[in-house]
C-alpha positions as MATLAB code, in Angstrom:
seq = 'MDIQNENIDGGKAFDWGRTSGDYAKFRDIYPEAFYAAILNRGFCISGQKCLDLGTGTGVLPRNLYHAGAQWCGTDISPEQIEQAKQLAAAAGMQIDFRTASAETTDYPDGSFDTVTACQCYWYFDAEKAYPNIARMLRKDGALVLLYMGWLAEEDQIAAASEKLVLQYNPKWTGSGDRRHLISPPEEIADYFEITEQTMFDLPVHFTRENWHGRMRACRGVGASLDAQQLSAWDSDHRRILSEIAPEEFDVLHYAALTVLKRR';
ca = [
      -0.400   16.601   20.631;
       1.067   20.003   19.580;
       4.803   20.538   18.511;
       6.379   23.365   18.525;
      10.166   23.814   17.300;
      11.424   27.505   16.195;
      13.180   26.093   12.944;
       9.915   25.152   11.497;
       7.068   27.246   10.819;
       8.429   29.673   12.400;
       7.431   28.209   15.731;
       3.485   27.748   14.638;
       2.343   24.996   16.711;
       1.018   21.704   14.822;
      -0.194   18.277   15.535;
      -0.022   14.979   13.335;
      -3.154   13.756   15.487;
      -5.696   16.745   13.316;
      -4.960   15.166    9.624;
      -4.073   11.090   10.957;
      -7.546   10.483    8.670;
      -6.226   12.296    5.982;
      -2.702   10.822    6.354;
      -4.271    7.150    6.252;
      -6.031    7.774    3.487;
      -3.318    9.896    0.909;
       0.020    9.579    2.237;
       0.732    6.278    1.506;
       2.333    7.841   -1.683;
       5.904    6.166   -2.476;
       6.081    4.084   -5.450;
       8.382    1.015   -5.936;
      11.322    2.376   -6.809;
      11.361    4.113   -3.489;
      10.979    0.669   -1.473;
      13.311   -1.009   -4.075;
      16.148    1.286   -3.451;
      15.740   -0.143    0.482;
      15.602   -3.593   -0.138;
      18.016   -3.308   -2.787;
      20.612   -2.735   -0.192;
      19.786   -5.465    2.016;
      17.838   -3.779    4.300;
      14.073   -4.783    5.979;
      14.452   -8.305    4.797;
      13.620  -11.965    6.078;
      15.341  -12.574    8.915;
      16.007   -8.664   10.284;
      14.553   -7.354   12.547;
      13.300   -3.381   12.100;
      12.423   -0.399   14.247;
      10.448    2.318   11.863;
      10.793    5.924   14.308;
       8.595    8.736   12.750;
       6.155    6.013   11.336;
       3.078    8.024   11.221;
       0.415    5.641    9.916;
       3.218    2.796    9.271;
       3.508    3.486    5.293;
       6.660    1.898    5.639;
       6.499   -1.018    7.765;
       3.193   -2.177    6.222;
       4.695   -1.630    2.464;
       7.890   -3.680    3.410;
       5.868   -6.332    5.292;
       6.382   -8.538    2.067;
       9.816   -8.602    2.203;
       9.691  -10.759    4.949;
      11.127   -8.885    7.855;
      10.130   -8.469   11.953;
       8.616   -4.987   12.277;
       8.059   -2.408   15.046;
       6.908    0.742   14.632;
       6.918    4.155   16.584;
       4.943    7.603   16.490;
       4.731   10.179   18.846;
       0.907   10.923   18.024;
      -1.300    8.067   19.643;
      -3.597    8.768   16.948;
      -1.250    8.008   13.776;
      -0.390    5.116   15.676;
      -4.105    4.305   16.162;
      -4.397    4.483   12.197;
      -1.434    2.144   11.505;
      -2.695   -0.181   13.673;
      -6.174   -0.468   12.447;
      -4.505   -0.718    9.053;
      -2.022   -3.127   10.136;
      -4.892   -5.177   11.389;
      -7.148   -5.079    8.059;
      -3.890   -6.336    6.445;
      -3.196   -9.024    8.381;
      -0.225   -7.840    9.654;
       1.779   -8.477   12.615;
       3.214   -4.886   13.673;
       4.152   -3.631   17.079;
       3.350    0.552   16.855;
       3.676    2.130   20.015;
       3.147    5.995   20.895;
       6.983    7.107   21.513;
       9.366    9.760   20.314;
      12.494    8.807   18.868;
      13.906    9.832   21.744;
      11.897    8.177   24.357;
      11.500    4.793   22.076;
      12.315    1.908   24.452;
      13.018   -1.631   23.431;
      16.116   -3.350   25.098;
      19.712   -2.609   23.824;
      20.473   -4.395   20.546;
      17.089   -5.276   19.191;
      16.986   -4.105   15.505;
      18.889   -4.565   13.198;
      17.978   -1.458   10.785;
      16.516    1.271   12.012;
      14.251    3.754    9.483;
      13.463    7.223    9.828;
      11.285    8.350    6.741;
      10.053   12.326    6.661;
      10.744   12.937   10.549;
      14.215   12.662   11.180;
      14.543   16.321   11.287;
      11.736   16.838   14.307;
      14.085   14.919   16.599;
      16.353   15.858   19.057;
      19.822   14.925   17.757;
      21.454   14.927   21.130;
      19.167   12.723   22.431;
      17.959   10.605   19.477;
      21.136    9.733   18.431;
      22.443    7.659   21.456;
      18.920    6.278   22.125;
      18.783    4.241   18.364;
      22.511    3.227   18.453;
      21.279    1.742   21.797;
      18.587    0.090   20.003;
      20.784   -1.307   17.739;
      22.805   -4.524   17.360;
      26.614   -4.182   16.484;
      26.737   -3.561   12.883;
      23.247   -2.712   12.765;
      22.223    0.187   10.232;
      20.160    3.466   10.451;
      18.636    4.237    7.056;
      17.462    8.042    7.030;
      14.987    8.515    3.951;
      13.283   11.334    1.959;
      10.753   12.065   -0.583;
       9.698   15.285   -2.020;
       7.960   17.290   -4.951;
       9.721   19.182   -6.920;
       8.187   22.989   -7.425;
      10.411   24.418   -9.251;
       9.992   22.005  -11.885;
       6.428   20.828  -11.576;
       3.057   23.444  -12.434;
       0.918   21.603   -9.962;
       2.913   21.569   -7.279;
       4.243   24.665   -7.451;
       0.182   25.936   -7.729;
      -0.580   24.464   -4.378;
       2.951   25.223   -2.685;
       1.898   28.676   -3.209;
      -1.765   28.508   -1.870;
      -0.347   26.787    1.029;
       1.973   29.614    1.511;
      -1.166   32.198    1.334;
      -2.835   30.201    4.328;
       0.279   29.306    6.113;
       3.426   32.220    5.493;
       5.722   30.588    7.589;
       5.591   27.388    6.407;
       9.531   25.909    6.123;
       8.117   22.961    4.026;
       7.775   24.838    0.438;
      11.081   25.739   -1.874;
      12.681   21.899   -1.897;
      15.017   21.364   -4.203;
      17.378   18.136   -4.873;
      19.996   17.385   -1.850;
      21.394   14.559    0.077;
      20.431   13.937    3.779;
      23.197   15.207    5.454;
      23.275   13.721    9.679;
      23.794   16.516   12.052;
      27.604   16.422   13.385;
      25.796   14.505   16.810;
      26.113   11.788   15.359;
      29.684   11.119   15.068;
      30.472    9.094   18.203;
      27.652    6.630   17.505;
      27.784    6.294   13.674;
      29.533    6.474   10.617;
      27.924    7.243    7.075;
      28.619    4.916    4.497;
      26.228    5.862    1.793;
      24.525    8.993    0.259;
      22.094    9.137   -2.499;
      19.593   10.884   -4.088;
      17.312   10.015   -7.393;
      14.393   11.179   -9.423;
      10.704    9.539   -8.921;
       7.254   10.718  -11.131;
       4.845    9.884   -8.560;
       1.104    9.279  -10.030;
      -1.761   11.013   -8.557;
      -5.831   12.138   -9.155;
      -7.024   15.080   -8.484;
      -8.676   13.640   -5.270;
      -5.064   12.117   -4.226;
      -3.172   15.273   -4.549;
      -5.730   16.874   -3.217;
      -5.622   14.691    0.130;
      -1.740   14.252    0.338;
      -1.548   18.414    0.244;
      -4.306   18.397    2.840;
      -2.555   16.065    5.398;
       0.803   18.005    5.315;
       1.979   19.782    7.786;
       1.437   23.478    6.199;
      -2.121   22.453    6.253;
      -4.526   19.597    8.328;
      -1.645   19.442   10.860;
      -1.652   23.740   11.668;
      -4.842   25.425   10.307;
      -7.836   26.294   12.489;
     -11.039   24.671   11.077;
     -12.469   27.750    9.265;
      -9.185   28.034    7.803;
      -8.954   24.283    6.391;
     -12.400   24.775    4.590;
     -11.407   27.600    2.568;
      -8.100   25.999    1.645;
      -9.998   23.302    0.814;
     -12.153   25.358   -1.594;
      -9.265   27.262   -2.716;
      -7.392   24.194   -3.502;
      -9.897   22.394   -5.333;
     -10.582   25.386   -7.949;
      -7.256   25.673   -8.528;
      -6.482   21.823   -9.501;
     -10.096   21.974  -11.968;
      -8.425   24.518  -13.569;
      -4.701   23.504  -14.309;
      -4.674   20.060  -13.646;
      -6.043   17.207  -15.734;
      -8.028   14.068  -13.822;
      -4.731   12.493  -13.464;
      -1.397   13.179  -13.621;
       2.736   12.735  -12.496;
       4.404   14.865  -10.250;
       7.755   14.961  -10.477;
      10.150   14.152   -6.961;
      12.984   13.222   -6.075;
      14.041   10.662   -2.983;
      16.821   10.682   -1.151;
      18.632    7.916    1.186;
      21.482    7.957    3.895;
      22.909    5.130    5.293;
      24.420    5.368    9.003;
      26.170    2.113    9.909;
      26.369    2.103   14.203;
      30.042    2.173   15.484;
];
């Protein structure tokens, strides 16, 4: 399913379904400290029912499953949801995955204690998504927005990979990230109040192959380049990594978390 937004990649179409195989294999990269930041705040634990919007291949619910919450997950891409179902089933996890956007996810009113949205909230139509999320949350329920991104200005390997993506996809807006808090849009005001905003640095460990796959699975590469471009990018990126990267290395990232309580 092609997605186009004039504020993202200059309006260039992208389709997460095209990269769902790589996404399932290479995007499960959040370190334990990332998940601890959620659990230590009392979210997504035993006795709660939780919904993960923009779940992709179900990375968040699968990695938090051990904490005992009951999970549901939705994503606009049917291919991503199919991967999520397969991975959860292989791990013996009971998670309700459905194909739906944040705006059209239609669980009953007051279904959830916590709703999470990780690496996806900027795609939401705020005027439609946030009232729908508030509707599905129980009284005093929480929406937790999450993000983790590499810091190319401080990491040579990330910088080289980012530069190559821009050579193939010059209008890609996923470059140039710097530490910043997650600031929700003004449309939340009638439905939520912000109770916490925080961020912290995280080193994330990769092999060359895993970093290559993680970059290939990003929006600016696997989700938007055509087959010929992707093949050329793949060769160029492998060459660059062979020149500058050891077999294993850490890439400096930062994480951000914003908690919104339903009014």
